C-alpha positions as CSV (number, residue, x, y, z in Angstrom):
1,M,92.4,68.7,78.6
2,S,92.5,69.7,82.2
3,A,95.8,69.3,84.4
4,V,94.4,66.3,86.1
5,E,93.6,64.5,82.9
6,E,97.0,65.4,81.5
7,I,98.7,63.9,84.6
8,S,96.7,60.9,84.8
9,S,97.3,60.0,81.1
10,R,101.1,59.8,81.5
11,P,102.5,56.3,80.3
12,G,105.1,54.3,82.3
13,L,104.4,55.7,85.7
14,P,103.6,53.2,88.4
15,A,100.0,53.4,89.9
16,A,101.2,54.6,93.2
17,A,103.1,57.4,91.6
18,Q,100.4,58.4,89.2
19,A,97.9,58.5,92.3
20,A,100.5,60.6,94.2
21,D,101.0,63.1,91.3
22,R,97.2,63.2,90.2
23,T,96.5,66.1,92.4
24,P,97.7,69.4,90.9
25,E,99.4,71.9,93.0
26,H,96.7,74.7,92.8
27,P,93.0,74.2,92.6
28,W,92.5,76.1,89.4
29,Q,94.5,73.4,87.5
30,L,91.6,71.0,88.2
31,F,89.5,72.9,85.6
32,S,89.7,73.6,81.8
33,S,89.1,77.1,80.6
34,R,85.7,76.4,79.6
35,Q,84.8,75.0,83.1
36,R,86.1,77.9,84.7
37,W,84.1,80.5,82.6
38,T,80.9,78.3,82.9
39,M,81.2,78.3,86.7
40,L,81.9,82.1,86.8
41,A,78.5,82.5,84.6
42,V,76.9,80.7,87.5
43,L,78.5,82.8,90.2
44,F,77.4,85.8,88.1
45,L,73.7,84.7,88.2
46,V,74.1,84.3,92.0
47,S,75.5,87.7,92.4
48,T,72.9,89.1,90.3
49,V,69.9,87.7,92.1
50,S,71.6,88.6,95.5
51,N,71.8,92.2,94.4
52,V,68.2,92.2,92.9
53,D,66.8,91.0,96.3
54,R,68.9,93.5,98.2
55,Q,68.3,96.6,95.9
56,I,64.6,96.4,95.2
57,M,64.1,98.2,98.5
58,T,65.6,101.1,96.5
59,V,62.5,101.2,94.4
60,A,60.1,100.8,97.2
61,I,61.5,103.7,99.4
62,E,58.8,106.2,98.2
63,P,55.6,103.8,98.4
64,I,56.8,102.2,101.6
65,K,57.5,105.5,103.1
66,A,54.0,106.9,102.0
67,E,52.1,103.6,103.3
68,F,53.9,103.3,106.7
69,H,54.0,107.0,107.2
70,A,57.9,106.8,107.6
71,T,60.6,109.4,107.5
72,D,63.9,109.4,105.5
73,T,65.7,108.5,108.5
74,Q,63.4,105.4,109.2
75,M,63.8,104.4,105.5
76,G,67.6,104.8,105.8
77,L,67.5,102.3,108.9
78,L,65.4,100.0,106.7
79,T,67.6,100.2,103.6
80,G,70.7,100.0,105.7
81,I,70.9,98.6,109.3
82,A,67.9,96.3,108.7
83,F,69.9,94.6,105.9
84,A,73.4,95.0,107.3
85,L,72.9,93.8,110.9
86,F,72.7,90.0,110.2
87,Y,74.6,90.4,106.9
88,A,77.6,91.6,108.8
89,T,77.4,89.5,111.9
90,L,76.8,86.2,110.2
91,G,79.3,86.9,107.4
92,L,82.5,85.8,109.5
93,P,81.2,82.5,110.8
94,I,79.8,81.6,107.3
95,A,83.1,82.6,105.9
96,R,85.1,80.3,108.4
97,W,82.6,77.5,107.0
98,A,83.5,78.5,103.6
99,D,87.1,78.3,104.1
100,R,86.9,74.8,105.2
101,G,83.6,73.4,104.0
102,N,81.5,72.8,100.9
103,R,81.0,76.1,99.3
104,K,78.4,75.2,96.8
105,L,76.4,73.7,99.4
106,I,76.5,77.2,101.4
107,I,75.6,79.1,98.2
108,T,72.6,76.9,97.5
109,I,71.3,77.2,101.1
110,S,71.8,80.9,101.3
111,I,70.0,81.7,97.9
112,T,67.0,79.6,99.0
113,F,66.6,81.2,102.6
114,W,67.0,84.8,101.4
115,S,64.7,84.4,98.3
116,I,61.8,82.9,100.8
117,M,62.5,85.9,103.1
118,T,62.3,88.4,100.2
119,A,58.8,87.2,99.2
120,I,57.7,87.3,102.7
121,C,58.6,91.1,102.7
122,G,55.8,91.5,100.2
123,T,53.3,90.3,102.8
124,V,54.3,92.6,105.9
125,Q,51.8,94.8,107.4
126,N,54.0,97.4,109.2
127,F,57.2,99.0,109.5
128,A,58.5,96.8,112.2
129,Q,57.6,93.7,110.2
130,M,59.5,94.8,107.3
131,F,62.5,95.7,109.4
132,F,62.7,92.0,110.8
133,A,62.0,90.6,107.4
134,R,64.9,92.6,105.8
135,L,67.1,91.3,108.7
136,A,66.4,87.8,107.6
137,V,67.2,88.8,104.2
138,G,70.5,90.0,105.1
139,G,71.4,87.1,107.2
140,G,70.6,84.8,104.0
141,E,72.9,86.7,101.8
142,A,75.8,86.9,104.1
143,G,76.7,83.4,102.6
144,A,76.8,84.3,99.2
145,L,79.3,86.9,98.0
146,P,82.4,86.0,100.3
147,T,81.9,82.3,99.5
148,S,81.5,83.1,95.7
149,Q,84.7,85.3,95.8
150,S,86.7,82.3,97.6
151,L,85.5,80.0,94.7
152,I,86.6,82.4,92.1
153,A,90.1,82.5,93.5
154,D,90.2,78.8,93.3
155,Y,88.7,78.6,89.7
156,F,91.1,81.2,88.3
157,P,94.9,81.6,88.5
158,P,96.3,85.1,89.9
159,E,96.9,86.5,86.3
160,L,93.2,86.0,85.3
161,R,91.6,87.0,88.6
162,G,91.1,90.7,87.8
163,R,89.2,90.0,84.8
164,A,87.1,87.4,86.6
165,I,86.3,89.6,89.4
166,G,85.5,92.4,87.0
167,I,82.9,90.2,85.3
168,F,81.7,89.0,88.8
169,A,81.4,92.6,89.8
170,M,79.1,93.3,86.7
171,A,76.5,91.2,88.4
172,G,76.2,93.7,91.1
173,V,75.2,96.5,88.9
174,A,73.2,94.1,86.6
175,G,71.3,93.2,89.7
176,Y,70.9,96.7,90.6
177,A,69.5,97.7,87.1
178,A,67.2,94.7,87.1
179,A,65.9,95.8,90.5
180,L,65.4,99.4,89.3
181,I,64.0,98.9,85.9
182,G,62.1,95.6,86.4
183,G,61.3,96.5,90.2
184,A,59.9,100.0,89.0
185,Q,57.8,98.7,86.3
186,I,56.2,96.0,88.5
187,A,55.7,98.4,91.5
188,S,54.3,101.0,89.3
189,R,51.7,98.6,87.8
190,F,50.9,96.1,90.5
191,G,52.2,97.4,93.7
192,W,55.5,97.1,95.8
193,R,54.3,94.0,97.5
194,V,54.0,92.1,94.2
195,M,57.5,93.2,93.4
196,F,58.9,91.6,96.4
197,V,57.1,88.3,95.9
198,T,57.9,88.2,92.2
199,F,61.5,88.7,92.7
200,G,61.7,86.5,95.7
201,L,60.2,83.5,94.2
202,S,62.0,83.8,90.9
203,S,65.4,83.8,92.7
204,L,64.7,80.3,93.8
205,L,65.3,79.0,90.3
206,I,69.1,80.3,90.9
207,A,69.5,77.8,93.9
208,V,68.9,75.0,91.4
209,V,71.4,76.4,88.9
210,A,74.0,76.7,91.4
211,S,73.5,73.2,93.0
212,L,73.9,71.8,89.5
213,G,76.5,74.1,88.1
214,L,79.1,74.7,90.7
215,R,81.9,72.5,91.7
216,E,83.8,72.4,95.0
217,P,87.5,72.0,94.2
218,R,88.1,70.6,97.8
219,H,86.2,67.4,96.9
220,M,88.7,66.9,93.9
221,L,92.0,67.7,96.0
222,S,93.7,65.4,98.4
223,R,94.0,67.0,102.0
224,R,97.7,67.5,101.4
225,A,96.9,69.8,98.5
226,D,94.0,71.6,100.3
227,P,95.5,74.9,101.4
228,A,92.4,75.8,103.5
229,A,92.7,73.0,105.7
230,G,93.8,73.5,109.5
231,E,94.0,77.3,110.0
232,R,91.6,78.5,112.8
233,L,89.8,82.0,113.0
234,G,92.0,83.6,115.4
235,P,95.4,83.0,113.6
236,S,93.6,83.9,110.3
237,I,92.5,87.2,111.7
238,A,95.7,87.9,113.3
239,A,97.6,87.3,110.1
240,L,95.3,89.5,108.0
241,I,95.4,92.7,110.4
242,G,99.1,92.4,110.8
243,K,99.5,93.5,107.3
244,P,99.1,97.4,106.9
245,S,98.0,97.1,103.4
246,F,95.2,95.0,104.4
247,L,94.0,97.3,106.8
248,W,94.4,100.3,104.7
249,Q,92.1,98.5,102.1
250,I,89.6,97.6,104.5
251,W,89.2,101.3,105.6
252,G,89.0,102.3,101.9
253,G,86.4,99.7,101.5
254,V,84.3,101.3,104.3
255,F,84.3,104.7,102.4
256,F,83.5,102.9,99.2
257,G,80.6,101.3,101.0
258,I,79.3,104.7,102.2
259,V,79.0,106.0,98.7
260,S,77.8,102.8,97.2
261,Y,75.2,102.3,99.9
262,G,74.7,105.6,101.4
263,A,74.5,108.0,98.4
264,L,73.7,105.8,95.5
265,I,70.8,104.1,97.0
266,F,68.9,107.5,97.0
267,V,69.5,108.5,93.4
268,V,66.1,107.2,92.4
269,S,64.5,109.3,95.2
270,H,66.6,112.3,94.1
271,L,65.4,112.1,90.4
272,V,61.7,111.8,91.7
273,R,62.0,114.9,94.2
274,S,64.4,117.1,92.3
275,F,63.4,116.5,88.6
276,Q,59.6,115.6,89.3
277,L,60.1,112.3,87.3
278,P,57.6,109.5,87.8
279,L,58.9,106.5,89.8
280,A,58.9,104.1,86.6
281,Q,60.9,106.7,84.7
282,A,63.3,107.5,87.4
283,G,64.0,103.9,87.9
284,T,64.6,103.2,84.2
285,I,66.8,106.2,83.9
286,Y,69.1,105.2,86.6
287,G,69.0,101.6,85.9
288,S,70.1,102.4,82.4
289,I,73.0,104.3,83.7
290,S,73.8,101.7,86.3
291,T,73.9,99.0,83.3
292,V,76.3,101.1,81.2
293,T,78.7,101.9,84.3
294,A,78.8,98.2,85.1
295,I,79.8,97.1,81.6
296,V,82.3,99.7,81.0
297,G,83.5,100.1,84.6
298,A,84.0,96.4,85.5
299,L,85.4,95.2,82.3
300,A,87.9,98.0,82.0
301,G,88.8,97.8,85.8
302,G,89.3,94.1,85.5
303,Y,91.5,94.5,82.4
304,L,93.4,97.4,84.0
305,T,93.8,95.2,87.3
306,D,95.3,92.3,85.4
307,R,97.6,94.5,83.4
308,L,99.0,96.7,86.2
309,G,99.1,93.8,88.7
310,R,101.5,92.0,86.5
311,R,103.9,94.7,87.0
312,S,103.6,95.4,90.7
313,P,101.2,94.3,93.5
314,A,101.3,97.9,94.6
315,A,99.6,99.1,91.4
316,V,96.4,97.2,92.3
317,P,95.3,99.4,95.3
318,S,96.7,102.4,93.7
319,L,94.5,101.9,90.7
320,T,91.5,101.7,93.2
321,G,92.5,104.9,94.9
322,W,92.9,107.1,91.8
323,L,89.6,105.9,90.2
324,M,87.7,106.8,93.5
325,I,89.3,110.1,93.8
326,A,88.7,110.9,90.0
327,A,85.1,110.0,90.4
328,L,84.4,112.7,93.1
329,P,84.1,115.8,90.8
330,F,81.8,114.3,88.5
331,F,79.4,113.1,91.2
332,L,79.6,116.5,92.6
333,I,78.6,118.3,89.4
334,A,75.8,115.7,89.1
335,M,74.4,116.5,92.4
336,L,74.6,120.3,92.1
337,S,73.1,120.3,88.4
338,H,69.4,121.1,87.8
339,D,69.7,119.9,84.2
340,L,68.7,116.2,83.9
341,T,71.1,115.8,80.8
342,L,74.1,117.1,82.7
343,F,73.1,114.9,85.7
344,V,73.1,111.8,83.4
345,V,76.3,112.5,81.7
346,C,78.2,113.1,84.9
347,A,76.6,110.2,86.6
348,L,77.7,107.9,83.8
349,I,81.3,109.0,84.1
350,G,81.4,109.0,87.7
351,G,79.8,105.6,87.8
352,C,82.3,104.2,85.4
353,L,85.1,105.2,87.6
354,V,83.5,103.9,90.8
355,F,82.6,100.6,89.5
356,G,86.0,100.4,87.6
357,A,87.5,100.6,91.1
358,G,85.6,97.3,92.2
359,P,87.8,94.7,90.4
360,S,91.1,96.0,91.8
361,L,89.5,96.4,95.3
362,F,88.7,92.8,95.7
363,A,91.9,91.7,93.8
364,G,93.9,93.7,96.0
365,I,92.5,91.9,99.1
366,H,93.1,88.5,97.4
367,I,96.8,89.3,96.7
368,V,97.4,89.9,100.5
369,C,95.0,87.2,102.1
370,G,96.7,84.0,101.4
371,S,94.8,81.0,100.3
372,P,93.7,79.6,103.8
373,R,91.7,82.7,104.6
374,R,90.1,83.8,101.3
375,A,86.5,83.9,102.4
376,T,87.5,85.2,105.9
377,A,89.2,88.1,104.4
378,I,86.5,88.9,101.9
379,A,84.0,88.5,104.9
380,L,86.1,90.9,107.0
381,L,85.9,93.5,104.0
382,Y,82.1,93.0,103.7
383,F,81.6,93.1,107.4
384,M,83.2,96.7,107.6
385,M,81.8,97.7,104.3
386,N,78.2,96.5,105.3
387,S,78.3,97.4,109.2
388,I,79.6,100.9,108.7
389,G,78.8,101.7,104.9
390,L,75.5,99.8,104.4
391,G,74.5,100.0,107.9
392,G,75.3,103.5,108.6
393,G,75.6,105.0,105.2
394,P,72.0,105.2,104.5
395,A,70.9,106.0,107.9
396,L,73.4,108.9,107.9
397,T,72.1,110.1,104.4
398,G,68.4,109.7,105.4
399,L,69.2,111.8,108.9
400,L,71.2,114.5,107.0
401,S,68.3,114.6,104.4
402,D,65.7,115.1,107.2
403,T,67.7,117.6,109.0
404,F,68.3,119.8,106.0
405,G,65.0,119.1,104.5
406,A,63.3,120.6,107.5
407,H,64.7,124.0,106.5
408,E,65.3,123.6,102.8
409,G,62.6,121.2,101.6
410,S,62.6,117.6,100.9
411,A,64.2,117.7,97.6
412,M,67.1,120.2,98.4
413,G,67.4,118.4,102.0
414,L,68.2,115.0,99.9
415,R,70.5,116.9,97.3
416,I,72.7,118.3,100.2
417,A,72.8,114.9,102.0
418,M,73.9,113.1,98.9
419,L,76.7,115.8,98.3
420,I,78.1,115.2,101.7
421,S,78.0,111.4,101.4
422,F,79.8,111.5,98.0
423,T,82.8,113.3,99.5
424,A,83.8,110.0,101.3
425,L,85.3,109.1,98.1
426,L,88.3,111.3,98.8
427,P,89.4,109.6,102.0
428,G,88.5,106.3,100.6
429,G,90.8,106.8,97.7
430,V,93.8,108.0,100.0
431,C,93.4,104.8,102.1
432,F,94.1,102.7,98.9
433,L,97.0,104.8,97.9
434,L,98.5,104.3,101.3
435,A,97.8,100.5,101.0
436,G,100.0,100.5,97.8
437,R,103.1,101.4,100.0
438,T,103.4,98.1,101.8
439,M,101.7,95.8,99.3
440,K,104.8,94.2,97.8
441,A,106.0,93.1,101.3
442,D,102.4,91.7,102.3
443,A,101.8,89.9,99.1
444,E,100.9,86.2,99.3
445,R,98.5,85.6,96.4
């Protein structure tokens, strides 16, 4: 029985008193455990297709580069800035809408738009058209993840959020694996254009699932109980940036994004160039690695986040920091190795550590943001991660690859560029460790 049903079934209370008491204090009290996990499953699907439509460009780098006669720098711009520009700039206004409006509606509209634009990517005839098509995909996806995170924080109490976010984070790599494995197979057999159209149109089904399966707690709460009502953008941002722990976590997230978007996005190309693997085999290998790291990293990270977070809020960002720092040597060994087996083993360990940091990264933001500004706080994180990490990370890696490749060859140039990008894990980890120093004072939950 949900909290609402339990309260409304009390005998002996006057009707007016029951009406006043019927609204629970917290939005997660509106739902049973089964309802929470069912809606999380829907959000998991939303995030999965978001990441599929975002990451299929990874598989298409080599064939698009060949067809459009592009450089690694141009492909870095296409996979980075082309997607991140609208994703980052539209994230904040959509987040303000999400902090006040109907989040189910926002998610449904977003999926529909970006799915159509992903399909259109398969019809473009030159580099410029692809660039603008990816701009539109990024704009559509700006409404998905911050809004979903806001709903998760309303669906689950603080003591369960780490686990919920951990499961939600698995969708990112599930989508990545689906894009790599499925996308590589489709692109190899039917071409990269069919791959974009297939994934784009199939994602429209999830828009229907989201519309039917999600619930908006604000429609079930009185205005008195709605914690998101009333606060404007200026005061929200001022409250957030006035907290040192929030700022340190934002900067840590930027370095996290440089690795996630700048280095990892070129792994398939690295396998093709350095190990002479066919595209389908390279996509399958790294897609399999990503699947394992998602399951192990996200679930373990979510469990540790909940467990350590009960002891002290400071433990949450500290966990993120130590996991990022611990992952660095494994990625360095992987990139320096010329043995495929050693590469796979080190990439597996490093990936588990990096993706294990994801749940605590987002849970740390939720601890300090407060209810009236959840989507705004996550949107600010995504804005910085995507404008610098996604926008600049692939472009920087591509530029370094072209620069070193001119003298060392294409394969070695990309290897050196990725080694440099992975070193961002160290300053990123330090930022999260510094956030832990003021976390207790800044906590709101």
